[in-house]
C-alpha positions in Angstrom: 2.2 154.3 -43.6 2.0 158.0 -44.5 -1.3 159.5 -45.5 -0.3 159.9 -49.1 0.5 156.1 -49.3 -2.9 155.0 -48.2 -5.6 153.5 -50.4 -7.9 156.3 -51.4 -11.5 154.9 -51.1 -14.7 156.0 -52.7 -18.1 154.9 -51.6 -20.9 154.0 -54.0 -24.2 154.1 -52.1 -23.7 156.2 -48.9 -26.3 154.4 -46.7 -26.2 152.9 -43.2 -23.7 150.2 -43.9 -21.4 152.6 -45.7 -21.3 154.7 -42.5 -20.1 151.7 -40.6 -17.4 151.1 -43.2 -16.4 154.8 -43.1 -15.9 154.4 -39.3 -13.8 151.3 -40.0 -11.7 153.2 -42.5 -11.0 155.9 -40.0 -9.6 153.2 -37.7 -7.7 151.4 -40.4 -4.0 151.5 -41.1 -4.1 151.4 -44.9 -7.1 153.4 -46.2 -8.7 156.8 -46.2 -12.1 157.9 -47.4 -11.7 160.4 -50.3 -15.1 160.6 -52.0 -18.6 159.3 -52.2 -21.0 158.9 -55.1 -24.6 159.6 -54.6 -27.7 160.1 -56.7 -28.9 162.8 -54.2 -25.9 165.0 -53.3 -28.2 167.5 -51.6 -29.5 164.9 -49.0 -29.1 166.4 -45.5 -26.4 164.9 -43.3 -24.1 163.6 -46.1 -21.3 166.0 -45.4 -21.4 165.2 -41.7 -21.6 161.4 -42.0 -18.8 161.3 -44.5 -16.7 164.1 -43.2 -13.9 165.4 -45.6 -15.1 163.3 -48.5 -15.8 164.9 -51.9 -19.4 164.4 -52.9 -19.9 163.3 -56.6 -23.3 163.5 -58.2 -23.9 159.9 -59.4 -21.8 156.7 -59.3 -20.4 157.2 -62.8 -18.8 160.4 -61.7 -17.1 158.7 -58.7 -15.7 156.0 -61.0 -14.4 158.7 -63.3 -12.5 160.3 -60.5 -8.8 159.6 -61.2 -7.8 160.1 -57.5 -9.8 157.1 -56.4 -8.0 153.8 -56.0 -10.8 151.6 -54.7 -14.6 151.7 -54.2 -16.8 150.2 -51.5 -20.1 149.2 -53.1 -23.0 149.5 -50.7 -26.0 149.9 -52.9 -28.9 147.5 -52.5 -28.2 143.9 -53.6 -29.5 144.2 -57.2 -26.9 146.8 -58.0 -23.8 145.0 -56.8 -23.0 143.2 -60.1 -23.6 146.3 -62.2 -21.3 148.6 -60.3 -18.6 146.1 -59.5 -18.3 145.3 -63.3 -18.3 149.0 -64.1 -15.7 149.6 -61.4 -13.4 147.0 -62.8 -13.8 148.5 -66.3 -12.9 151.8 -64.9 -9.7 150.3 -63.3 -11.0 150.6 -59.7 -10.6 147.9 -57.1 -13.8 147.0 -55.4 -15.0 145.8 -52.0 -18.6 144.7 -52.4 -21.1 144.4 -49.5 -22.5 140.9 -49.1 -23.9 139.2 -51.0 -21.4 139.7 -53.7 -24.1 139.2 -56.3 -27.7 137.9 -56.4 -26.5 134.5 -57.6 -23.2 132.6 -58.2 -23.7 133.4 -61.9 -23.6 137.1 -61.2 -20.6 136.8 -59.0 -18.8 134.8 -61.6 -19.4 137.6 -64.1 -18.1 140.1 -61.7 -14.9 138.1 -61.1 -14.5 137.7 -64.9 -14.5 141.5 -65.2 -12.0 142.0 -62.4 -9.8 139.2 -63.8 -9.6 140.9 -67.2 -9.0 144.3 -65.6 -6.4 143.1 -63.1 -8.3 144.7 -60.2 -9.1 143.5 -56.7 -12.6 142.2 -56.0 -13.7 141.2 -52.5 -16.9 140.3 -50.7 -17.3 142.2 -47.4 -18.0 139.6 -44.8 -16.3 141.7 -42.1 -16.1 139.0 -39.4 -13.9 136.8 -41.6 -11.0 139.2 -41.2 -11.3 139.5 -37.4 -8.8 137.7 -35.1 -11.7 135.9 -33.3 -12.5 134.0 -36.5 -8.9 132.8 -36.8 -8.9 131.8 -33.1 -12.1 129.7 -33.6 -10.5 127.9 -36.6 -7.4 127.2 -34.5 -9.5 125.6 -31.7 -11.3 123.4 -34.2 -8.0 122.3 -35.9 -6.4 121.5 -32.6 -9.1 119.1 -31.7 -10.4 121.0 -28.7 -13.8 119.5 -29.0 -12.8 116.3 -30.8 -14.2 115.6 -34.3 -16.9 118.0 -35.4 -20.2 116.4 -36.1 -22.8 119.2 -36.2 -22.8 122.9 -36.7 -25.8 125.1 -35.7 -25.9 128.7 -36.6 -28.5 131.4 -37.0 -28.8 135.1 -37.9 -32.3 136.3 -37.3 -34.1 139.4 -36.0 -37.6 140.8 -36.0 -38.4 144.0 -37.8 -40.8 146.2 -35.8 -43.5 145.8 -38.5 -44.0 144.8 -42.1 -43.0 147.8 -44.3 -43.2 146.9 -48.0 -41.0 149.9 -48.9 -38.2 148.9 -46.6 -35.3 147.2 -48.4 -35.6 144.0 -46.2 -39.2 143.5 -47.4 -38.9 145.0 -50.9 -39.0 142.3 -53.6 -37.4 144.8 -56.1 -34.4 145.2 -53.8 -34.0 141.4 -53.3 -35.0 141.6 -49.7 -35.6 138.8 -47.2 -33.3 136.9 -44.9 -31.3 134.5 -47.1 -29.4 137.1 -49.1 -29.2 139.7 -46.4 -28.1 137.6 -43.4 -28.3 134.0 -44.4 -24.9 134.1 -46.0 -23.3 134.6 -42.5 -24.2 131.2 -41.0 -23.6 129.5 -44.3 -20.1 131.0 -44.7 -19.2 130.2 -41.1 -20.5 126.6 -41.5 -18.4 126.1 -44.6 -15.4 127.6 -42.8 -15.7 125.3 -39.8 -16.4 122.2 -41.8 -13.3 123.0 -43.8 -11.2 123.5 -40.6 -12.5 120.2 -39.3 -11.4 118.5 -42.5 -7.9 120.1 -42.6 -8.9 122.5 -45.4 -9.5 126.2 -45.7 -13.2 125.6 -46.4 -15.6 122.8 -47.4 -18.5 122.6 -49.8 -21.6 120.7 -48.9 -22.5 117.8 -51.1 -26.2 118.4 -50.5 -28.4 121.4 -49.5 -32.1 121.2 -48.6 -34.1 124.2 -47.5 -37.4 125.4 -46.3 -38.8 128.9 -45.7 -41.8 131.2 -45.4 -42.4 133.7 -48.2 -44.3 136.7 -46.9 -46.8 139.0 -48.6 -44.1 140.8 -50.6 -42.7 137.5 -51.8 -39.4 137.6 -49.9 -38.3 135.0 -47.3 -39.2 136.3 -43.8 -37.8 133.2 -42.1 -36.0 130.2 -43.5 -33.8 127.2 -42.6 -31.4 125.0 -44.5 -29.6 121.7 -43.8 -26.1 121.3 -45.3 -24.4 117.9 -45.5 -20.6 117.9 -45.9 -18.4 115.1 -47.1 -17.3 113.1 -44.0 -20.7 113.3 -42.4 -20.6 116.9 -40.9 -24.1 118.5 -40.8 -24.9 122.1 -40.5 -28.3 123.5 -39.6 -28.5 127.2 -40.5 -31.4 129.6 -40.3 -32.1 133.3 -40.9 -35.0 135.7 -40.5 -36.1 139.3 -40.7 -39.5 138.8 -38.9 -38.5 136.4 -36.2 -36.0 137.0 -33.4 -33.5 134.1 -32.9 -30.8 133.4 -30.3 -28.0 133.8 -32.9 -25.6 131.5 -31.1 -23.1 129.6 -33.2 -22.9 126.1 -31.8 -20.2 123.6 -32.9 -20.8 120.1 -31.6 -17.9 117.6 -31.5 -17.2 114.2 -30.0 -15.4 115.8 -27.0 -17.6 118.8 -26.3 -19.0 121.9 -28.0 -18.2 125.5 -28.7 -20.6 128.4 -28.5 -20.2 131.9 -29.8 -22.9 134.6 -29.5 -23.4 136.8 -32.5 -20.1 135.6 -34.1 -20.3 138.3 -36.9 -19.9 141.1 -34.3 -16.7 139.5 -32.9 -17.0 141.4 -29.6 -18.5 144.6 -30.9 -18.6 146.9 -33.9 -16.6 149.5 -32.0 -14.2 147.0 -30.7 -14.3 144.9 -27.5 -13.9 141.5 -26.1 -15.0 138.5 -28.1 -15.9 135.3 -26.2 -15.6 131.7 -27.4 -17.2 129.4 -24.8 -15.8 125.8 -24.7 -18.1 123.3 -23.0 -16.8 119.9 -22.1 -18.6 116.6 -22.0 -19.1 117.0 -18.3 -20.7 120.4 -18.8 -17.7 122.2 -17.4 -16.8 125.3 -19.4 -14.0 127.8 -20.1 -14.0 131.0 -22.1 -11.4 132.0 -24.6 -11.4 135.7 -25.1 -10.2 137.8 -28.0 -9.8 141.4 -27.3 -9.6 144.1 -30.0 -9.9 147.8 -29.6 -10.1 148.5 -33.4 -13.4 149.0 -35.2 -14.8 145.8 -36.7 -14.8 147.1 -40.3 -11.2 148.3 -40.0 -10.0 144.7 -40.4 -11.7 144.1 -43.8 -10.5 147.5 -45.0 -6.9 146.6 -44.2 -7.2 143.1 -45.6 -8.4 144.6 -48.9 -5.6 147.2 -48.7 -2.9 144.6 -48.3 -4.3 142.6 -51.2 -4.3 145.7 -53.4 -0.8 146.7 -52.4 0.5 143.2 -53.0 -1.1 143.0 -56.4 -3.6 140.3 -55.4 -7.1 140.2 -56.9 -8.8 138.5 -54.0 -8.7 138.3 -50.2 -6.2 136.0 -48.5 -7.6 133.3 -46.2 -9.6 133.5 -43.9 -11.1 136.3 -45.9 -13.6 135.4 -48.6 -11.6 134.3 -51.7 -13.3 134.1 -55.0 -13.8 130.4 -54.7 -15.3 130.9 -51.2 -17.7 133.6 -52.4 -18.8 131.4 -55.3 -19.3 128.4 -53.1 -21.3 130.5 -50.6 -23.6 131.8 -53.3 -24.1 128.4 -54.8 -25.5 127.3 -51.4 -27.8 130.4 -51.2 -28.9 129.7 -54.8 -29.9 126.1 -53.8 -31.6 127.4 -50.6 -33.6 129.9 -52.6 -34.5 127.3 -55.2 -35.7 125.0 -52.5 -38.3 127.5 -51.3 -39.2 128.9 -54.7 -37.7 132.3 -54.2 -37.1 134.1 -57.5 -37.3 137.9 -57.3 -39.5 139.8 -59.8 -36.3 141.6 -60.9 -34.8 138.3 -62.0 -37.6 137.5 -64.3 -37.7 138.3 -68.1 -40.5 140.8 -67.7 -38.3 143.0 -65.5 -34.7 142.1 -66.5 -34.6 143.7 -69.9 -31.1 145.1 -69.5 -27.7 143.5 -69.4 -26.0 142.9 -66.1 -24.2 146.2 -66.5 -27.6 147.9 -66.8 -27.5 148.8 -70.5 -29.5 147.9 -73.6 -28.3 144.8 -75.4 -26.5 145.7 -78.6 -25.2 143.2 -81.1 -21.4 143.4 -81.5 -19.3 143.0 -84.7 -16.7 140.7 -83.2 -14.7 138.7 -82.4 -17.2 136.1 -83.7 -17.3 136.3 -87.5 -20.4 135.5 -89.7 -20.7 133.0 -92.5 -23.2 132.2 -95.2 -24.9 128.9 -95.0 -26.8 127.8 -98.1 -30.6 128.3 -97.6 -30.1 130.3 -94.4 -30.9 134.0 -93.8 -29.5 136.0 -92.2 -25.8 135.1 -92.1 -25.0 133.0 -89.0 -22.2 133.3 -86.6 -19.3 130.9 -87.1 -20.1 129.1 -83.8 -23.4 128.3 -82.3 -24.1 128.6 -78.6 -25.6 125.8 -76.6 -26.8 126.6 -73.1 -28.4 123.4 -71.7 -27.0 123.8 -68.2 -29.0 126.8 -67.1 -32.2 126.7 -65.3 -33.1 130.3 -64.6 -33.6 133.3 -66.8 -31.3 135.6 -64.8 -28.4 133.1 -65.1 -28.9 132.2 -68.8 -29.3 135.8 -69.8 -25.7 136.7 -68.7 -24.2 134.2 -71.2 -26.7 134.9 -73.9 -26.2 138.6 -73.7 -22.4 138.2 -73.8 -22.5 135.9 -76.8 -24.8 138.3 -78.7 -22.6 141.3 -77.9 -19.5 139.5 -79.2 -21.2 138.9 -82.6 -22.9 135.6 -81.9 -26.4 135.1 -83.3 -26.7 131.3 -83.8 -28.4 129.5 -80.9 -28.7 125.7 -80.4 -31.9 124.5 -78.8 -33.8 121.2 -78.7 -37.2 119.8 -77.6 -35.6 117.5 -75.0 -32.9 119.8 -73.6 -33.7 120.3 -69.9 -37.2 119.0 -70.5 -38.0 122.1 -72.4 -36.3 124.6 -70.1 -33.6 125.6 -72.6 -36.2 126.5 -75.3 -38.2 128.5 -72.7 -35.2 130.4 -71.5 -34.3 131.3 -75.1 -37.8 132.3 -75.8 -37.9 134.6 -72.8 -34.5 136.0 -73.6 -35.2 136.9 -77.3 -38.6 138.4 -76.4 -37.1 140.4 -73.5 -34.3 141.7 -75.7 -36.3 142.1 -78.9 -33.7 140.3 -81.0 -35.6 137.5 -82.7 -35.1 138.9 -86.2 -31.3 139.1 -85.6 -31.1 135.6 -84.2 -30.7 132.3 -86.0 -32.4 129.5 -84.1 -31.6 125.8 -84.4 -34.5 123.6 -83.3 -34.4 119.8 -82.9 -37.0 117.2 -82.3 -38.1 113.6 -82.7 -35.5 112.2 -80.2 -35.6 108.5 -79.5 -38.0 106.9 -78.5 -40.3 109.4 -80.1 -38.4 109.3 -83.4 -41.3 109.0 -85.8 -42.7 111.4 -88.4 -45.9 112.3 -86.5 -43.8 113.7 -83.6 -42.0 116.2 -85.8 -44.9 118.5 -86.1 -46.3 117.8 -82.7 -43.1 118.7 -80.9 -42.3 121.6 -83.1 -45.7 123.2 -82.1 -44.7 123.0 -78.5 -41.1 124.1 -79.2 -42.3 127.3 -81.0 -44.6 128.1 -78.1 -41.6 127.9 -75.7 -39.4 129.8 -78.1 -42.0 132.5 -78.4 -41.7 132.5 -82.2 -43.5 131.2 -85.3 -40.5 129.5 -86.9 -37.1 128.0 -86.5 -34.3 128.8 -88.9 -32.6 125.4 -88.9 -34.2 122.1 -88.0 -32.7 118.8 -87.2 -34.2 115.5 -86.3 -32.4 114.7 -83.1 -32.0 111.0 -84.0 -32.8 108.6 -86.8 -35.1 105.6 -86.9 -34.0 103.2 -89.6 -37.1 101.2 -89.2 -39.1 104.1 -90.7 -38.8 104.8 -94.5 -36.7 107.9 -94.8 -39.2 109.5 -97.2 -41.8 109.7 -94.4 -39.3 111.9 -92.4 -38.6 114.1 -95.5 -42.3 114.5 -96.0 -42.9 115.6 -92.4 -40.1 118.1 -92.5 -41.0 119.4 -95.9 -44.6 120.0 -94.7 -43.2 122.3 -91.9 -41.2 124.2 -94.5 -44.4 124.7 -96.6 -46.2 125.8 -93.4 -43.4 128.4 -92.8 -42.4 126.9 -89.5 -39.0 125.9 -90.8 -37.5 128.7 -92.9 -34.0 127.4 -93.6 -32.3 124.0 -94.1 -33.4 120.9 -92.3 -31.7 117.6 -91.9 -30.6 115.0 -89.4 -28.6 115.0 -86.2 -26.8 111.6 -85.8 -27.6 110.4 -89.3 -25.4 108.1 -91.4 -24.1 109.2 -94.8 -26.2 106.4 -96.4 -29.4 107.6 -94.8 -28.7 111.2 -95.7 -28.0 110.3 -99.3 -31.2 108.2 -99.4 -33.2 111.2 -98.0 -31.7 113.5 -100.7 -32.5 111.1 -103.5 -36.1 110.7 -102.2 -36.6 114.5 -102.1 -35.2 114.9 -105.7 -37.6 112.2 -107.0 -40.7 113.7 -105.3 -40.0 117.4 -105.6 -39.6 118.0 -101.8 -37.1 120.2 -100.2 -33.8 118.3 -99.9 -32.1 117.8 -96.5 -29.5 120.6 -96.4 -27.5 120.1 -93.2 -26.2 117.6 -90.7 -25.5 117.8 -87.0 -23.1 115.0 -86.2 -20.1 114.9 -83.8 -17.0 116.3 -85.5 -13.7 117.0 -83.8 -10.0 116.7 -84.2 -10.3 113.5 -82.0 -12.4 110.6 -83.3 -15.0 109.0 -81.1 -13.9 105.4 -80.3 -17.3 104.6 -78.7 -20.6 106.6 -78.8 -21.1 109.1 -75.9 -24.9 108.4 -75.9 -27.0 105.7 -77.6 -27.8 106.6 -81.2 -24.9 109.1 -81.7 -23.0 109.3 -85.0 -19.5 110.8 -85.4 -18.4 112.3 -88.7 -14.7 112.6 -87.8 -13.1 109.8 -89.8 -11.5 110.0 -93.2 -14.5 108.7 -95.1 -16.8 111.2 -93.5 -14.4 114.1 -94.2 -14.2 113.1 -97.9 -18.0 112.8 -98.1 -18.7 116.2 -96.4 -16.1 117.9 -98.6 -17.4 116.4 -101.8 -21.0 117.3 -101.1 -20.3 120.6 -99.2 -22.9 119.6 -96.6 -22.9 122.0 -93.7 -22.2 120.1 -90.4 -23.2 121.6 -87.1 -20.6 119.8 -84.9 -21.5 118.9 -81.4 -18.7 118.0 -78.9 -16.4 119.9 -81.2 -13.6 120.2 -78.7 -13.6 116.5 -77.6 -15.4 117.1 -74.3 -12.2 117.8 -72.4 -9.8 115.5 -74.4 -7.6 118.5 -75.3 -7.4 119.8 -71.7 -5.4 118.6 -68.7 -8.3 116.3 -67.8 -6.9 113.8 -70.4 -3.5 112.1 -70.7 -2.0 108.8 -71.4 -1.5 108.4 -67.6 -4.9 109.9 -66.7 -7.6 107.2 -66.3 -9.9 108.8 -63.7 -12.5 110.2 -66.2 -14.1 107.0 -67.4 -16.1 108.7 -70.2 -13.0 110.3 -71.7 -11.2 107.0 -71.6 -14.0 105.1 -73.2 -14.9 107.6 -75.9 -11.7 109.2 -76.9 -8.6 107.3 -75.8 -6.7 105.8 -78.7 -3.1 106.2 -79.8 -4.1 107.9 -83.0 -6.1 110.5 -80.9 -3.2 111.0 -78.5 -0.9 111.6 -81.5 -3.3 114.3 -82.6 -3.4 115.7 -79.1 0.4 115.8 -79.1 0.4 117.8 -82.3 -2.2 120.2 -81.0 -0.1 120.7 -77.9 3.0 121.4 -80.0 1.2 123.9 -82.3 -0.5 125.6 -79.4 2.9 126.2 -77.8 4.2 127.7 -80.9 1.1 130.0 -81.3 1.0 131.0 -77.6 -2.4 129.3 -77.3 -3.8 126.2 -75.6 -4.5 122.9 -77.3 -8.3 123.3 -76.9 -8.0 126.5 -79.0 -6.2 124.6 -81.7 -8.8 121.8 -81.6 -11.6 124.3 -82.1 -9.7 126.1 -84.9 -9.4 122.7 -86.6 -13.1 122.3 -86.8 -13.6 125.9 -88.1 -11.0 125.3 -90.8 -12.5 122.4 -92.7 -12.9 122.5 -96.5 -16.7 122.3 -96.0 -19.1 124.4 -94.0 -18.3 123.4 -90.4 -20.1 125.1 -87.6 -19.0 124.1 -84.0 -21.6 124.0 -81.3 -20.0 125.3 -78.1 -21.4 125.1 -74.6 -19.5 127.4 -72.2 -21.0 127.7 -68.7 -19.3 131.0 -67.8 -18.1 134.2 -69.4 -14.5 133.0 -68.9 -15.2 129.8 -70.8 -16.9 131.8 -73.6 -13.9 134.1 -74.0 -11.5 131.2 -73.8 -13.4 129.4 -76.6 -13.3 132.5 -78.8 -9.5 132.6 -78.7 -9.8 130.0 -81.5 -10.6 132.8 -83.9 -7.1 134.2 -83.4 -5.8 131.1 -85.2 -5.9 130.9 -89.0 -4.9 127.3 -89.8 -3.5 126.6 -93.3 -4.7 123.5 -95.2 -1.3 122.0 -94.5 -1.6 122.6 -90.8 -5.1 121.1 -90.8 -3.8 118.0 -92.6 -0.8 117.8 -90.2 -3.0 118.0 -87.1 -5.1 115.2 -88.5 -2.6 112.8 -89.9 0.8 114.0 -89.0 
């Protein structure tokens, strides 16, 4: 390869690890260092350490350099996501020092940005590209030590002394062992467990962890136990204040394998890697892998090959996107087990978006609509986010929804035992967007579905939400043994107290009960129920998903909603996967789908959605959501994406403008 054909690399964050990568580039076949970006271009030694590279003042300047093809991101951990996303948006390929992000949620957002931009994104576990790793996998697959039963691996060292300003001890820089070096033994364990199972990698079905948090709040030493399907166990440990032997041990039914400091693979500058095979009679042999090239040259060339071939991720045994996500999910669970949440992940500190900017409400693609009795105008879909358990993870999705024009948020007293309400409260307070947001609150779920619990639960909900009111309120269930007027009285009292400032009504209420409540309110001069939140979708529920649920998808319900123009905030608006490949006449593995949605009439609707989606260049699930949005009454779908990709996918429904004739055809043929 000629010099002009090589990948022209830039470095963001020219620290110690960047110097190692620079040495690897010099020994690579496909890349050359062209420039660095630094916040301190006058720092002594930069020109010598990064010889021949242009020095840009600031990372943005490097990303703006049209001569740069790819960037190596070596800033401290909290900056990985920000600069990887910005690199993708600038059209630059990115190799990111491990860990790819602080969490799997951050990594997923980074991958989403690269996916949209069509750029390469890779996590820099340099050992995964070295021939020694492939040789180790071959030994496992060939049965050299029989069936693998136990993997033991550590990466631990002792810093000379506690230094709170050092990145390894700095809470603000996400220091500690788990994120800095714990990913190595975890990634190796998943690779070996996969090789033992005939796969590229394996994911543990359980993770338990323990660790010691030092005076700066980071983990100074920690251990975890991973259990894999098939019974393989992995014991992993890491430390920054405790020296460990750092021997990878793989124990099988016919012996064991030992590798010292597997991530060095014989030496950073090149050398002979040794894989020691010990038989059941304690006899041993050593398999050697000799390489003269710099350790970091292998990952530079692997990234270069992917870029030249138009691939967006590493080829195996490098860290694919699925591999990086799986690794971080283990680290997330490990951190959760020891209570390690960095201060920079908490709402008091994380006031900016993942890209490092101030949150700004967008004007699209999510349109707004007027709902009677509700100010301000609400987005045409509401976001539910019950699956999140940390502020840093939820904020990624909440920020994205808001920036795409969304301002309607679905919460409930029972969701996540209150976690969902607390996360939203922290988010809206951190971002200062309560006045621009429309909040749905729900309470009085069975078995506490009685009038006295409406006010009691709303008090606690408002404390969690960090606000003095909700904009829309629903009883989460109905209790037909209580006169409906008592429920109307309780909700009307909250309106008069200013704690409900828009419509209220019932979730999972029948038409008869709703009509009875309206009649009672008209007789007594109370605020009338003004909205429902029942299931509504192109497919009709054949059986309730949960006890006490009510669907409003049949013909009688549609006529009733259209005649009264009652807004319905529709949950499970996309049929919970019925309009995806998870469902089919010959697919019986998802028992809930089969029980709740399978009927010939629903499959006929699904067939028509498939046909229309094909004509429109969309997918059936987009058509299903467009159907809910296109009803002749106010219909507000509640959507629950878990990732940015799922959010963007849902919003493709707004590209579809169904005519009344198409709506009727999808429904009845």
